[in-house]
C-alpha positions as CSV (number, residue, x, y, z in Angstrom):
1,M,0.1,0.2,-0.2
2,T,1.2,3.2,-0.9
3,E,1.5,6.3,1.5
4,R,-1.0,8.6,1.1
5,R,0.1,11.6,3.7
6,V,1.0,14.4,2.2
7,A,1.5,16.8,5.6
8,R,4.2,15.4,8.2
9,R,2.2,13.8,10.9
10,Y,3.2,14.6,14.8
11,E,2.7,12.3,17.4
12,L,1.1,14.9,20.2
13,S,-1.3,13.0,22.7
14,L,-3.7,16.8,23.2
15,P,-7.2,17.0,24.8
16,V,-9.7,17.5,22.0
17,V,-13.3,18.6,22.1
18,V,-15.3,17.6,19.3
19,R,-18.8,18.8,18.2
20,S,-21.3,18.3,15.5
21,P,-21.8,21.6,13.7
22,I,-25.1,20.2,12.5
23,E,-26.7,18.9,16.0
24,R,-25.4,22.0,18.4
25,Q,-27.5,20.8,20.9
26,V,-25.7,17.8,21.4
27,E,-23.3,17.8,24.4
28,P,-19.8,17.9,23.0
29,H,-17.4,14.5,23.3
30,N,-14.0,14.7,25.0
31,G,-11.4,12.9,23.0
32,Q,-7.3,12.3,22.9
33,T,-5.7,13.2,20.1
34,R,-2.7,10.5,18.9
35,D,-1.2,12.3,16.2
36,I,-1.8,15.7,14.0
37,S,-0.6,17.3,10.6
38,T,-1.8,20.5,9.1
39,R,-3.9,18.7,6.9
40,G,-5.6,15.9,9.0
41,V,-6.0,14.5,13.0
42,Y,-6.3,10.9,14.7
43,F,-7.9,10.6,17.8
44,L,-9.7,8.5,20.4
45,I,-13.3,8.8,21.4
46,E,-15.8,6.5,22.9
47,E,-18.5,8.0,21.2
48,D,-19.5,6.4,17.6
49,M,-19.1,8.5,14.5
50,A,-19.2,7.4,10.5
51,P,-16.8,8.6,7.8
52,G,-18.4,11.5,6.0
53,T,-19.5,12.6,9.2
54,E,-19.0,16.5,9.6
55,L,-16.8,17.6,12.8
56,D,-15.8,21.1,14.8
57,F,-13.2,20.3,17.3
58,T,-11.2,22.1,19.5
59,L,-7.6,21.0,20.7
60,T,-5.3,22.6,23.3
61,L,-1.8,23.2,23.1
62,P,-0.3,23.4,26.6
63,A,2.0,26.3,27.6
64,E,5.0,23.9,28.1
65,I,5.0,23.0,23.8
66,T,4.2,26.8,23.1
67,R,6.9,28.3,25.3
68,G,4.2,30.9,26.8
69,T,0.3,30.4,26.9
70,E,-1.9,28.1,26.2
71,V,-3.1,27.9,22.1
72,F,-6.4,26.6,20.9
73,I,-6.7,25.3,17.6
74,R,-10.3,25.0,16.5
75,A,-10.7,23.8,13.0
76,H,-13.5,21.9,10.9
77,G,-13.2,18.5,9.3
78,R,-14.9,15.4,8.2
79,V,-14.4,11.5,9.3
80,V,-12.6,9.5,7.0
81,R,-11.8,6.5,8.7
82,V,-13.2,4.7,12.0
83,D,-11.0,1.9,13.6
84,R,-12.4,-0.1,16.7
85,K,-9.9,-0.4,19.6
86,T,-9.9,-1.6,23.3
87,E,-7.3,0.6,25.4
88,D,-7.2,-0.1,29.2
89,G,-10.2,-2.5,29.4
90,T,-12.2,0.5,27.7
91,D,-13.7,0.2,23.9
92,K,-12.9,3.6,22.0
93,L,-13.0,4.5,18.3
94,G,-10.2,5.9,16.6
95,I,-11.3,8.6,14.3
96,A,-9.3,9.7,11.4
97,A,-10.1,13.2,10.0
98,V,-9.4,15.6,7.4
99,I,-9.2,19.2,8.4
100,E,-10.8,21.4,6.5
101,K,-10.1,24.5,7.8
102,Y,-8.8,25.9,11.5
103,D,-7.9,29.1,13.5
104,I,-5.4,29.7,16.1
105,I,-6.1,31.0,19.2
106,R,-3.8,32.5,21.3
107,A,-5.1,32.2,24.9
108,E,-4.7,35.4,27.3
109,P,-1.6,35.6,29.5
110,V,-2.6,35.5,33.3
111,P,-0.8,38.1,34.8
112,S,2.1,37.0,37.4
């Protein structure tokens, strides 16, 4: 099988909050990224999603990574693959999603 990725992937375990842009009243789902690039993300979550599902998600880059304040990446994308996994005795879904657009928001520094 040939590699189809064109953007470099970074193995990062970051908190991710996922929402459906269509069903705004539905509670957001919390997950954890496994890797990310400028064009895609792979994260683990307990809630089911189907390929083709649109999603909005927010990643939090902690101050330790950004060397300053937290940075939030708000993105819109689409699920391209779903993998069923069991980790630490818990059933989870591995979601591969393409990132269609994103914004980077730097948190306000906390005065010392």
